[in-house]
PATI-717078 format. One record per residue (C-alpha): x, y, z; residue in one letter. Coordinates in nm, 3 decimals, always signed. Example, Ala and Ser with C-alpha at 12.3 -4.5 7.8 and 13.67 -1.06 7.14 Angstrom:
residues 2
<pt <+1.230; -0.450; +0.780>; "a">
<pt <+1.367; -0.106; +0.714>; "s">
This chain:
residues 466
<pt <+4.223; +3.681; -2.684>; "m">
<pt <+4.098; +3.993; -2.542>; "n">
<pt <+4.479; +4.044; -2.417>; "l">
<pt <+4.575; +4.077; -2.744>; "d">
<pt <+4.284; +4.315; -2.844>; "g">
<pt <+4.368; +4.512; -2.555>; "d">
<pt <+4.774; +4.504; -2.615>; "t">
<pt <+4.692; +4.620; -2.976>; "l">
<pt <+4.471; +4.883; -2.849>; "s">
<pt <+4.742; +5.002; -2.662>; "v">
<pt <+5.031; +4.990; -2.947>; "i">
<pt <+4.797; +5.200; -3.164>; "e">
<pt <+4.687; +5.424; -2.892>; "n">
<pt <+4.969; +5.472; -2.623>; "p">
<pt <+4.729; +5.691; -2.391>; "v">
<pt <+4.498; +5.420; -2.304>; "a">
<pt <+4.758; +5.248; -2.084>; "v">
<pt <+4.731; +5.440; -1.770>; "s">
<pt <+4.387; +5.347; -1.774>; "h">
<pt <+4.396; +4.982; -1.837>; "s">
<pt <+4.612; +4.926; -1.532>; "f">
<pt <+4.438; +5.154; -1.270>; "h">
<pt <+4.362; +4.986; -0.940>; "p">
<pt <+4.003; +4.960; -0.824>; "e">
<pt <+3.928; +4.849; -0.477>; "k">
<pt <+4.202; +4.647; -0.386>; "t">
<pt <+4.492; +4.646; -0.159>; "g">
<pt <+4.864; +4.812; -0.233>; "v">
<pt <+4.997; +4.421; -0.251>; "g">
<pt <+4.686; +4.294; -0.453>; "e">
<pt <+4.729; +4.589; -0.684>; "a">
<pt <+5.094; +4.548; -0.727>; "r">
<pt <+5.060; +4.162; -0.774>; "g">
<pt <+4.789; +4.246; -1.025>; "a">
<pt <+4.948; +4.486; -1.157>; "q">
<pt <+5.302; +4.262; -1.200>; "s">
<pt <+5.084; +3.994; -1.358>; "q">
<pt <+4.907; +4.271; -1.595>; "s">
<pt <+5.289; +4.389; -1.673>; "c">
<pt <+5.422; +4.033; -1.767>; "h">
<pt <+5.109; +3.983; -1.971>; "a">
<pt <+5.127; +4.312; -2.136>; "w">
<pt <+5.495; +4.209; -2.226>; "l">
<pt <+5.442; +3.880; -2.357>; "r">
<pt <+5.165; +4.034; -2.600>; "g">
<pt <+5.411; +4.276; -2.693>; "i">
<pt <+5.641; +4.002; -2.790>; "h">
<pt <+5.369; +3.797; -2.920>; "s">
<pt <+5.214; +4.085; -3.147>; "t">
<pt <+5.571; +4.201; -3.289>; "n">
<pt <+5.645; +3.837; -3.374>; "h">
<pt <+5.328; +3.834; -3.575>; "m">
<pt <+5.372; +4.151; -3.724>; "s">
<pt <+5.742; +4.053; -3.857>; "a">
<pt <+5.573; +3.751; -4.009>; "n">
<pt <+5.284; +3.981; -4.157>; "r">
<pt <+5.556; +4.215; -4.269>; "l">
<pt <+5.781; +3.922; -4.431>; "v">
<pt <+5.459; +3.788; -4.624>; "r">
<pt <+5.366; +4.115; -4.794>; "v">
<pt <+5.735; +4.222; -4.877>; "l">
<pt <+5.735; +3.847; -5.077>; "a">
<pt <+5.418; +3.897; -5.216>; "a">
<pt <+5.522; +4.257; -5.343>; "v">
<pt <+5.877; +4.128; -5.452>; "c">
<pt <+5.658; +3.842; -5.629>; "a">
<pt <+5.406; +4.099; -5.806>; "v">
<pt <+5.725; +4.289; -5.937>; "g">
<pt <+5.883; +4.008; -6.093>; "l">
<pt <+5.574; +3.881; -6.261>; "l">
<pt <+5.520; +4.241; -6.382>; "g">
<pt <+5.862; +4.286; -6.485>; "g">
<pt <+5.847; +3.957; -6.711>; "l">
<pt <+5.505; +4.056; -6.859>; "a">
<pt <+5.670; +4.395; -6.990>; "v">
<pt <+6.000; +4.190; -7.122>; "g">
<pt <+5.752; +3.953; -7.310>; "v">
<pt <+5.577; +4.246; -7.434>; "w">
<pt <+5.880; +4.441; -7.568>; "f">
<pt <+5.982; +4.106; -7.716>; "l">
<pt <+5.696; +4.039; -7.905>; "v">
<pt <+5.658; +4.374; -8.047>; "r">
<pt <+6.013; +4.379; -8.164>; "l">
<pt <+5.952; +4.005; -8.337>; "l">
<pt <+5.618; +4.177; -8.511>; "l">
<pt <+5.804; +4.491; -8.601>; "r">
<pt <+5.792; +4.524; -8.999>; "p">
<pt <+6.110; +4.462; -9.169>; "t">
<pt <+6.234; +4.745; -9.391>; "s">
<pt <+6.437; +4.667; -9.678>; "s">
<pt <+6.817; +4.785; -9.655>; "q">
<pt <+6.927; +5.049; -9.889>; "s">
<pt <+7.288; +5.152; -9.961>; "p">
<pt <+7.277; +5.510; -9.802>; "a">
<pt <+6.991; +5.503; -9.582>; "g">
<pt <+6.651; +5.315; -9.509>; "l">
<pt <+6.314; +5.419; -9.409>; "g">
<pt <+6.024; +5.240; -9.251>; "d">
<pt <+5.769; +5.105; -9.510>; "t">
<pt <+5.459; +5.249; -9.370>; "k">
<pt <+5.138; +5.324; -9.533>; "e">
<pt <+5.155; +5.681; -9.691>; "t">
<pt <+5.012; +5.894; -9.935>; "s">
<pt <+5.304; +5.960; -10.171>; "f">
<pt <+5.311; +6.310; -10.340>; "c">
<pt <+5.196; +6.278; -10.677>; "n">
<pt <+5.339; +6.577; -10.871>; "v">
<pt <+5.398; +6.561; -11.210>; "t">
<pt <+5.806; +6.553; -11.250>; "e">
<pt <+5.944; +6.805; -11.520>; "d">
<pt <+6.156; +6.533; -11.752>; "i">
<pt <+6.296; +6.831; -11.955>; "s">
<pt <+6.463; +7.168; -11.858>; "v">
<pt <+6.501; +7.470; -12.081>; "a">
<pt <+6.876; +7.536; -12.204>; "d">
<pt <+6.988; +7.875; -12.168>; "p">
<pt <+7.266; +7.851; -12.302>; "r">
<pt <+7.367; +8.030; -12.656>; "k">
<pt <+7.714; +7.895; -12.697>; "v">
<pt <+7.832; +7.499; -12.653>; "f">
<pt <+8.151; +7.355; -12.612>; "y">
<pt <+8.360; +7.040; -12.681>; "r">
<pt <+8.683; +6.870; -12.680>; "i">
<pt <+8.683; +6.625; -12.991>; "s">
<pt <+8.779; +6.287; -12.841>; "p">
<pt <+8.961; +6.198; -13.151>; "e">
<pt <+9.190; +6.477; -13.210>; "n">
<pt <+9.156; +6.741; -12.873>; "s">
<pt <+9.059; +7.027; -13.131>; "l">
<pt <+8.807; +7.234; -12.917>; "l">
<pt <+8.488; +7.273; -13.132>; "e">
<pt <+8.213; +7.531; -13.092>; "i">
<pt <+7.859; +7.544; -13.156>; "q">
<pt <+7.674; +7.869; -13.175>; "l">
<pt <+7.336; +7.891; -13.128>; "e">
<pt <+7.209; +7.967; -13.493>; "k">
<pt <+7.459; +7.743; -13.614>; "v">
<pt <+7.347; +7.398; -13.550>; "p">
<pt <+7.711; +7.253; -13.656>; "t">
<pt <+8.021; +7.187; -13.474>; "w">
<pt <+8.301; +7.396; -13.566>; "l">
<pt <+8.709; +7.418; -13.500>; "p">
<pt <+8.798; +7.745; -13.343>; "v">
<pt <+9.094; +7.937; -13.510>; "c">
<pt <+9.415; +7.983; -13.333>; "y">
<pt <+9.431; +8.377; -13.383>; "e">
<pt <+9.382; +8.568; -13.089>; "r">
<pt <+9.396; +8.273; -12.867>; "w">
<pt <+9.553; +8.252; -12.533>; "n">
<pt <+9.571; +8.068; -12.239>; "s">
<pt <+9.317; +8.266; -12.034>; "s">
<pt <+9.063; +8.183; -12.271>; "l">
<pt <+9.141; +7.805; -12.247>; "g">
<pt <+9.108; +7.784; -11.875>; "t">
<pt <+8.766; +7.960; -11.883>; "l">
<pt <+8.671; +7.717; -12.191>; "v">
<pt <+8.755; +7.409; -11.973>; "c">
<pt <+8.549; +7.541; -11.652>; "r">
<pt <+8.253; +7.587; -11.922>; "q">
<pt <+8.312; +7.176; -11.950>; "l">
<pt <+8.328; +7.149; -11.580>; "g">
<pt <+8.732; +7.114; -11.583>; "y">
<pt <+8.903; +7.308; -11.358>; "l">
<pt <+9.223; +7.423; -11.535>; "r">
<pt <+9.375; +7.390; -11.881>; "l">
<pt <+9.652; +7.165; -11.857>; "t">
<pt <+9.784; +7.192; -12.230>; "k">
<pt <+9.709; +7.397; -12.562>; "q">
<pt <+9.849; +7.420; -12.900>; "k">
<pt <+9.787; +7.515; -13.240>; "g">
<pt <+9.729; +7.218; -13.538>; "v">
<pt <+9.758; +7.299; -13.869>; "n">
<pt <+9.449; +7.227; -14.092>; "l">
<pt <+9.650; +7.018; -14.316>; "t">
<pt <+9.721; +6.780; -14.054>; "d">
<pt <+9.360; +6.723; -13.981>; "i">
<pt <+9.258; +6.649; -14.332>; "g">
<pt <+8.932; +6.797; -14.514>; "p">
<pt <+8.701; +6.717; -14.216>; "n">
<pt <+8.558; +7.077; -14.134>; "y">
<pt <+8.428; +7.237; -14.456>; "t">
<pt <+8.104; +7.442; -14.280>; "d">
<pt <+8.368; +7.704; -14.189>; "g">
<pt <+8.527; +7.816; -13.845>; "f">
<pt <+8.477; +7.977; -13.549>; "i">
<pt <+8.723; +8.270; -13.486>; "q">
<pt <+8.744; +8.508; -13.167>; "i">
<pt <+8.636; +8.879; -13.198>; "t">
<pt <+8.886; +9.172; -13.152>; "s">
<pt <+8.632; +9.258; -12.847>; "e">
<pt <+8.858; +9.098; -12.570>; "h">
<pt <+8.634; +9.255; -12.302>; "n">
<pt <+8.270; +9.086; -12.383>; "s">
<pt <+8.166; +8.791; -12.181>; "s">
<pt <+8.311; +8.467; -12.307>; "l">
<pt <+7.953; +8.377; -12.517>; "e">
<pt <+8.013; +8.706; -12.672>; "n">
<pt <+8.350; +8.665; -12.832>; "i">
<pt <+8.271; +8.413; -13.092>; "w">
<pt <+8.195; +8.467; -13.459>; "q">
<pt <+8.169; +8.240; -13.780>; "l">
<pt <+8.432; +8.273; -14.077>; "r">
<pt <+8.504; +8.096; -14.366>; "g">
<pt <+8.897; +8.054; -14.286>; "s">
<pt <+9.133; +8.074; -14.042>; "c">
<pt <+9.413; +8.329; -14.151>; "v">
<pt <+9.708; +8.143; -13.982>; "t">
<pt <+9.593; +7.821; -14.096>; "g">
<pt <+9.559; +7.692; -13.738>; "k">
<pt <+9.311; +7.583; -13.528>; "v">
<pt <+9.321; +7.536; -13.143>; "i">
<pt <+9.371; +7.210; -12.962>; "a">
<pt <+9.275; +7.174; -12.574>; "l">
<pt <+9.356; +6.940; -12.269>; "k">
<pt <+9.160; +7.028; -11.975>; "c">
<pt <+9.225; +6.893; -11.589>; "f">
<pt <+9.170; +6.524; -11.615>; "e">
<pt <+8.860; +6.429; -11.378>; "c">
<pt <+8.557; +6.222; -11.375>; "g">
<pt <+8.708; +5.899; -11.446>; "t">
<pt <+8.790; +5.572; -11.263>; "r">
<pt <+8.992; +5.236; -11.336>; "a">
<pt <+8.776; +4.950; -11.490>; "k">
<pt <+8.630; +4.747; -11.224>; "l">
<pt <+8.416; +4.454; -11.213>; "p">
<pt <+8.046; +4.542; -11.215>; "r">
<pt <+7.874; +4.499; -10.864>; "i">
<pt <+7.550; +4.297; -10.923>; "i">
<pt <+7.302; +4.338; -10.639>; "g">
<pt <+7.567; +4.475; -10.387>; "g">
<pt <+7.518; +4.773; -10.149>; "v">
<pt <+7.878; +4.748; -10.018>; "e">
<pt <+8.142; +5.004; -10.261>; "a">
<pt <+8.444; +4.806; -10.394>; "t">
<pt <+8.796; +4.990; -10.375>; "l">
<pt <+8.812; +5.218; -10.624>; "g">
<pt <+8.469; +5.270; -10.773>; "r">
<pt <+8.428; +5.610; -10.630>; "w">
<pt <+8.791; +5.715; -10.609>; "p">
<pt <+8.680; +6.067; -10.520>; "w">
<pt <+8.520; +5.993; -10.198>; "q">
<pt <+8.697; +6.068; -9.863>; "v">
<pt <+8.647; +6.053; -9.501>; "s">
<pt <+8.672; +6.372; -9.303>; "l">
<pt <+8.805; +6.275; -8.957>; "y">
<pt <+8.771; +6.517; -8.657>; "y">
<pt <+8.970; +6.452; -8.340>; "s">
<pt <+9.025; +6.079; -8.463>; "n">
<pt <+8.676; +6.051; -8.543>; "r">
<pt <+8.468; +6.039; -8.874>; "h">
<pt <+8.236; +6.337; -8.903>; "t">
<pt <+8.167; +6.411; -9.243>; "c">
<pt <+8.210; +6.296; -9.621>; "g">
<pt <+8.402; +6.498; -9.890>; "g">
<pt <+8.484; +6.508; -10.235>; "t">
<pt <+8.843; +6.526; -10.394>; "i">
<pt <+8.820; +6.812; -10.700>; "i">
<pt <+9.185; +6.877; -10.690>; "t">
<pt <+9.502; +6.722; -10.573>; "s">
<pt <+9.475; +6.950; -10.266>; "q">
<pt <+9.135; +7.057; -10.232>; "w">
<pt <+8.840; +6.884; -10.132>; "v">
<pt <+8.459; +7.004; -10.148>; "v">
<pt <+8.242; +6.942; -9.815>; "t">
<pt <+7.932; +7.085; -9.619>; "a">
<pt <+7.939; +7.393; -9.431>; "a">
<pt <+7.766; +7.280; -9.170>; "h">
<pt <+8.039; +6.990; -9.146>; "c">
<pt <+8.305; +7.244; -9.065>; "v">
<pt <+8.103; +7.575; -8.937>; "h">
<pt <+8.128; +7.471; -8.569>; "n">
<pt <+8.494; +7.355; -8.617>; "y">
<pt <+8.674; +7.692; -8.723>; "r">
<pt <+9.011; +7.804; -8.586>; "l">
<pt <+9.203; +7.705; -8.392>; "p">
<pt <+9.085; +7.343; -8.424>; "q">
<pt <+9.190; +7.335; -8.825>; "v">
<pt <+9.469; +7.087; -8.711>; "s">
<pt <+9.214; +6.846; -8.556>; "s">
<pt <+9.066; +6.738; -8.909>; "w">
<pt <+9.241; +6.476; -9.101>; "v">
<pt <+9.146; +6.356; -9.445>; "v">
<pt <+9.134; +5.978; -9.551>; "y">
<pt <+9.163; +5.919; -9.900>; "a">
<pt <+9.137; +5.578; -10.136>; "g">
<pt <+8.962; +5.370; -9.833>; "i">
<pt <+8.649; +5.170; -9.849>; "v">
<pt <+8.665; +5.006; -9.476>; "t">
<pt <+8.710; +5.236; -9.163>; "r">
<pt <+8.771; +4.959; -8.934>; "s">
<pt <+9.014; +5.034; -8.658>; "s">
<pt <+9.285; +4.783; -8.787>; "a">
<pt <+9.274; +4.939; -9.123>; "k">
<pt <+9.256; +5.309; -9.030>; "m">
<pt <+9.588; +5.244; -8.849>; "s">
<pt <+9.711; +5.117; -9.187>; "q">
<pt <+9.604; +5.447; -9.391>; "y">
<pt <+9.792; +5.767; -9.431>; "i">
<pt <+9.575; +6.064; -9.312>; "g">
<pt <+9.615; +6.424; -9.488>; "y">
<pt <+9.622; +6.703; -9.256>; "p">
<pt <+9.398; +7.001; -9.309>; "v">
<pt <+9.580; +7.320; -9.362>; "e">
<pt <+9.276; +7.576; -9.441>; "k">
<pt <+8.908; +7.545; -9.406>; "i">
<pt <+8.667; +7.786; -9.612>; "l">
<pt <+8.309; +7.775; -9.600>; "y">
<pt <+8.084; +8.001; -9.781>; "n">
<pt <+8.021; +8.353; -9.612>; "k">
<pt <+7.643; +8.320; -9.697>; "n">
<pt <+7.575; +8.016; -9.520>; "y">
<pt <+7.264; +7.988; -9.349>; "n">
<pt <+7.256; +7.745; -9.052>; "p">
<pt <+6.873; +7.797; -9.015>; "r">
<pt <+6.786; +7.738; -9.374>; "s">
<pt <+7.090; +7.519; -9.479>; "h">
<pt <+7.101; +7.761; -9.765>; "d">
<pt <+7.489; +7.785; -9.929>; "n">
<pt <+7.559; +7.463; -9.762>; "d">
<pt <+7.925; +7.425; -9.923>; "i">
<pt <+8.262; +7.458; -9.782>; "a">
<pt <+8.631; +7.368; -9.930>; "l">
<pt <+8.940; +7.210; -9.734>; "m">
<pt <+9.296; +7.271; -9.863>; "k">
<pt <+9.533; +6.951; -9.768>; "l">
<pt <+9.893; +7.056; -9.624>; "r">
<pt <+10.038; +6.782; -9.860>; "t">
<pt <+9.901; +6.708; -10.227>; "p">
<pt <+9.736; +6.380; -10.311>; "l">
<pt <+9.919; +6.097; -10.525>; "n">
<pt <+9.650; +6.008; -10.775>; "f">
<pt <+9.612; +5.624; -10.842>; "s">
<pt <+9.371; +5.371; -10.923>; "d">
<pt <+9.156; +5.468; -10.587>; "t">
<pt <+9.227; +5.830; -10.550>; "i">
<pt <+9.136; +6.051; -10.842>; "r">
<pt <+8.910; +6.387; -10.863>; "p">
<pt <+8.587; +6.417; -10.972>; "i">
<pt <+8.512; +6.684; -11.254>; "c">
<pt <+8.230; +6.982; -11.157>; "l">
<pt <+7.918; +7.077; -11.347>; "p">
<pt <+7.916; +7.239; -11.652>; "q">
<pt <+7.774; +7.634; -11.647>; "y">
<pt <+7.449; +7.668; -11.681>; "e">
<pt <+7.339; +7.331; -11.738>; "r">
<pt <+7.077; +7.191; -11.549>; "d">
<pt <+6.978; +6.844; -11.544>; "l">
<pt <+6.614; +6.722; -11.551>; "p">
<pt <+6.440; +6.546; -11.301>; "g">
<pt <+6.473; +6.152; -11.299>; "g">
<pt <+6.847; +6.176; -11.395>; "t">
<pt <+7.014; +5.864; -11.247>; "q">
<pt <+7.274; +5.977; -10.991>; "c">
<pt <+7.465; +5.843; -10.714>; "w">
<pt <+7.523; +5.888; -10.345>; "i">
<pt <+7.808; +5.723; -10.138>; "s">
<pt <+7.919; +5.741; -9.780>; "g">
<pt <+7.999; +5.569; -9.426>; "w">
<pt <+7.669; +5.735; -9.265>; "g">
<pt <+7.401; +5.523; -9.089>; "y">
<pt <+7.200; +5.264; -9.282>; "t">
<pt <+6.878; +5.314; -9.020>; "q">
<pt <+6.767; +5.647; -8.906>; "p">
<pt <+6.780; +5.550; -8.547>; "d">
<pt <+7.164; +5.363; -8.561>; "d">
<pt <+7.400; +5.376; -8.295>; "v">
<pt <+7.704; +5.303; -8.493>; "l">
<pt <+7.830; +5.442; -8.822>; "i">
<pt <+7.872; +5.159; -9.059>; "p">
<pt <+8.248; +5.064; -9.130>; "a">
<pt <+8.205; +4.986; -9.513>; "t">
<pt <+8.169; +5.282; -9.770>; "l">
<pt <+7.774; +5.219; -9.912>; "k">
<pt <+7.638; +5.351; -10.231>; "e">
<pt <+7.301; +5.359; -10.386>; "a">
<pt <+7.142; +5.514; -10.696>; "p">
<pt <+6.901; +5.801; -10.676>; "v">
<pt <+6.718; +5.997; -10.942>; "p">
<pt <+6.714; +6.347; -10.917>; "l">
<pt <+6.383; +6.527; -10.829>; "i">
<pt <+6.297; +6.883; -11.000>; "s">
<pt <+6.276; +7.178; -10.786>; "t">
<pt <+5.924; +7.189; -10.874>; "k">
<pt <+5.799; +6.901; -10.726>; "k">
<pt <+6.050; +6.917; -10.443>; "c">
<pt <+5.892; +7.243; -10.329>; "n">
<pt <+5.565; +7.123; -10.359>; "s">
<pt <+5.334; +7.117; -10.068>; "s">
<pt <+5.329; +6.743; -10.017>; "c">
<pt <+5.722; +6.769; -9.981>; "m">
<pt <+5.945; +7.075; -9.880>; "y">
<pt <+5.666; +7.349; -9.907>; "n">
<pt <+5.898; +7.607; -10.056>; "g">
<pt <+6.187; +7.541; -9.859>; "e">
<pt <+6.415; +7.442; -10.134>; "i">
<pt <+6.641; +7.770; -10.249>; "t">
<pt <+6.786; +7.745; -10.610>; "p">
<pt <+7.120; +7.686; -10.463>; "r">
<pt <+6.988; +7.357; -10.351>; "m">
<pt <+6.820; +7.050; -10.526>; "l">
<pt <+6.680; +6.733; -10.420>; "c">
<pt <+6.720; +6.352; -10.512>; "a">
<pt <+6.543; +6.037; -10.411>; "g">
<pt <+6.248; +5.859; -10.389>; "y">
<pt <+5.880; +5.967; -10.311>; "t">
<pt <+5.823; +5.653; -10.117>; "e">
<pt <+6.159; +5.682; -9.928>; "g">
<pt <+6.350; +5.370; -9.837>; "k">
<pt <+6.675; +5.504; -10.003>; "v">
<pt <+6.852; +5.784; -9.881>; "d">
<pt <+7.183; +5.978; -9.729>; "a">
<pt <+7.151; +5.991; -9.368>; "c">
<pt <+7.400; +6.092; -9.074>; "q">
<pt <+7.742; +6.072; -9.147>; "g">
<pt <+7.709; +6.098; -9.497>; "d">
<pt <+7.700; +6.487; -9.465>; "s">
<pt <+7.921; +6.669; -9.716>; "g">
<pt <+7.970; +6.365; -9.945>; "g">
<pt <+7.871; +6.354; -10.316>; "p">
<pt <+7.592; +6.296; -10.550>; "l">
<pt <+7.737; +6.228; -10.863>; "v">
<pt <+7.585; +6.177; -11.209>; "c">
<pt <+7.794; +6.079; -11.517>; "q">
<pt <+7.705; +6.284; -11.794>; "i">
<pt <+7.864; +6.231; -12.132>; "d">
<pt <+8.063; +5.922; -11.996>; "n">
<pt <+8.225; +6.176; -11.731>; "v">
<pt <+8.143; +6.159; -11.340>; "w">
<pt <+8.066; +6.505; -11.224>; "r">
<pt <+7.998; +6.646; -10.873>; "l">
<pt <+7.641; +6.751; -10.902>; "v">
<pt <+7.549; +6.771; -10.513>; "g">
<pt <+7.688; +6.775; -10.161>; "v">
<pt <+7.477; +6.628; -9.918>; "v">
<pt <+7.335; +6.886; -9.693>; "s">
<pt <+6.988; +6.816; -9.523>; "w">
<pt <+6.636; +6.650; -9.533>; "g">
<pt <+6.361; +6.580; -9.304>; "t">
<pt <+6.463; +6.229; -9.131>; "g">
<pt <+6.636; +5.988; -9.317>; "c">
<pt <+6.445; +5.783; -9.625>; "a">
<pt <+6.099; +5.900; -9.522>; "e">
<pt <+5.846; +5.902; -9.769>; "p">
<pt <+5.775; +6.232; -9.939>; "n">
<pt <+6.105; +6.415; -9.777>; "h">
<pt <+6.372; +6.290; -10.013>; "p">
<pt <+6.756; +6.383; -9.975>; "g">
<pt <+6.834; +6.779; -9.984>; "v">
<pt <+7.163; +6.872; -10.172>; "y">
<pt <+7.358; +7.156; -10.239>; "t">
<pt <+7.376; +7.260; -10.602>; "k">
<pt <+7.739; +7.273; -10.680>; "v">
<pt <+7.653; +7.419; -11.016>; "a">
<pt <+7.569; +7.761; -10.824>; "e">
<pt <+7.887; +7.766; -10.677>; "f">
<pt <+8.141; +7.726; -10.964>; "l">
<pt <+8.256; +8.079; -10.933>; "g">
<pt <+8.318; +8.067; -10.588>; "w">
<pt <+8.490; +7.743; -10.597>; "i">
<pt <+8.745; +7.880; -10.863>; "y">
<pt <+8.798; +8.190; -10.691>; "d">
<pt <+8.860; +8.030; -10.360>; "m">
<pt <+9.122; +7.805; -10.536>; "i">
<pt <+9.315; +8.069; -10.686>; "e">
<pt <+9.303; +8.314; -10.394>; "s">
<pt <+9.442; +8.047; -10.133>; "y">
């Protein structure tokens, strides 16, 4: 209708109203009547138009809602399809990586390492006699008891990776039989010389006695059934592994080296210095960290935290720390100390070692697993790990690498400070401390660990000083 058109014109342009109803050639009554009729029509038009506009608005809103619902449904289906088609990665004990196609680093691994030592030590498992092999004498010989003292015993024990001497005595040669006919090692009169320079070859011992030693026991575990194809550790399998809790939350791993000292990473404690020491608690002899289980465990409060003064948060260099417990641990089948590395004995690339921890099993995990995980990882030589296809020179002499070129197995967040252990001569030793890495289990980016052998002097000094 024409009225509708005029009415719409009036609504869109209010100025036109006065002109549309201007009286022409009519009387006052006619004009008023016509004006009255026009006003009634105008009002009816407005009512009709408002009704039509409301209907249109409802239809538009309904259409928009329908389009929005359909769009949301389409996006949801798209995400679901992506999730279902996402390639699955094979699970590994301490960390997982996506099995994406990558050109793996093919730098040749060093399978042998030059041994710089001139003197070699061992304690006979048969009779506990100390035996020494000099560089130029390829025979293991007993050590004469003359000039021997307990300080030398501690030094020798530490050369072997044991924290301290626990027992020593002189043994009569007549009691050990004619087993040693190639000579003896005797201590020279130069007591101020370094340990490797105080030994000399002799044909006999003046006192007729040789030294027997017993060092601090470590690096052993109770006899346990083997795990076949499993990734969860059984209780007592890694008796030196501890969980470090800060403010009632698992923060890092750690490793028992004595009844009162635990080794961890400096980056775990660097931001938690005094006065927050009282917020740290160490849990030992556990595998499961569920809430129900944790309430049954005994937590050991921390008395002191010492991190290496040369620790660099940017480069992760010197990433090592010690925690002293307020009360000593009670050793058992499930709580035992690990041995430290031997001095100047580097392990070649490819040496099979193990990592354990409660860290994430996926790089994008939200929850830390409640059960201790374990995984075998081979050592990677620094030459290979520092190559351009791996860490391109970022690995310092105080670090070492372990893992796989293709990724898949690695330590991850939550494992920090935990142990990298290797079994050497039937003794488990703390070779590395979980430190850093690019991502978790990414190809060509293996885990990087603090090299414990570089900090033996620091560890012994701290324990003796505190």
